[in-house]
C-alpha positions as CSV (number, residue, x, y, z in Angstrom):
1,M,-13.3,2.7,-21.0
2,S,-16.5,1.6,-19.0
3,D,-19.0,3.6,-17.3
4,A,-19.3,1.0,-14.5
5,P,-19.2,2.4,-11.1
6,Y,-17.1,-0.8,-10.0
7,V,-15.4,-3.6,-11.7
8,V,-14.5,-7.1,-10.4
9,D,-11.4,-8.6,-12.2
10,D,-10.6,-11.9,-10.6
11,L,-9.4,-11.0,-7.1
12,L,-9.4,-7.4,-7.7
13,L,-12.3,-5.0,-6.8
14,T,-12.0,-1.4,-8.2
15,S,-14.5,1.5,-8.1
16,Q,-14.9,5.1,-9.0
17,G,-15.2,7.6,-6.2
18,V,-17.8,8.4,-3.5
19,S,-21.2,6.5,-4.1
20,A,-19.4,3.8,-6.3
21,G,-17.4,3.0,-3.2
22,I,-20.7,2.2,-1.4
23,D,-21.9,0.1,-4.4
24,S,-18.7,-1.7,-4.5
25,A,-18.7,-2.3,-0.6
26,L,-22.3,-3.6,-1.0
27,W,-21.3,-5.9,-3.6
28,L,-18.6,-7.3,-1.4
29,V,-21.1,-7.7,1.5
30,G,-23.3,-9.7,-0.9
31,R,-20.6,-11.8,-2.2
32,L,-19.4,-12.8,1.5
33,H,-22.8,-12.8,3.1
34,G,-25.6,-13.1,0.6
35,R,-27.8,-10.7,-1.3
36,E,-30.5,-10.4,1.4
37,H,-27.8,-9.4,3.8
38,A,-26.3,-6.7,1.5
39,R,-29.8,-5.4,0.7
40,A,-30.5,-5.2,4.5
41,V,-27.2,-3.3,4.9
42,R,-28.3,-0.9,2.1
43,R,-31.5,-0.2,3.9
44,E,-29.9,0.3,7.2
45,V,-27.5,2.9,5.9
46,Q,-30.4,4.4,4.0
47,Y,-28.6,4.1,0.6
48,D,-31.1,4.5,-2.4
49,P,-29.1,4.5,-5.5
50,A,-30.4,5.2,-9.0
51,P,-30.5,2.9,-10.9
52,P,-31.3,0.4,-8.0
53,Y,-28.5,-1.6,-6.3
54,L,-28.6,-5.2,-7.7
55,A,-26.6,-6.9,-4.7
56,D,-24.1,-8.8,-6.8
57,E,-24.2,-7.9,-10.5
58,P,-20.8,-6.2,-11.1
59,L,-19.5,-5.7,-14.6
60,A,-16.6,-8.2,-14.8
61,R,-13.6,-7.6,-17.1
């Protein structure tokens, strides 16, 4: 079992609850529109995760 907040497995994106859903949504934004756009969205929604959000660095299965 992994402690990852979200996991990408081919075409399937799954996440744990609450803030992990935000992390996975930001990953998807980064995947679709680029890292800088995902980081801009993170700033706009005033989300400051710890550890810091890395844009598009999910754990893959």
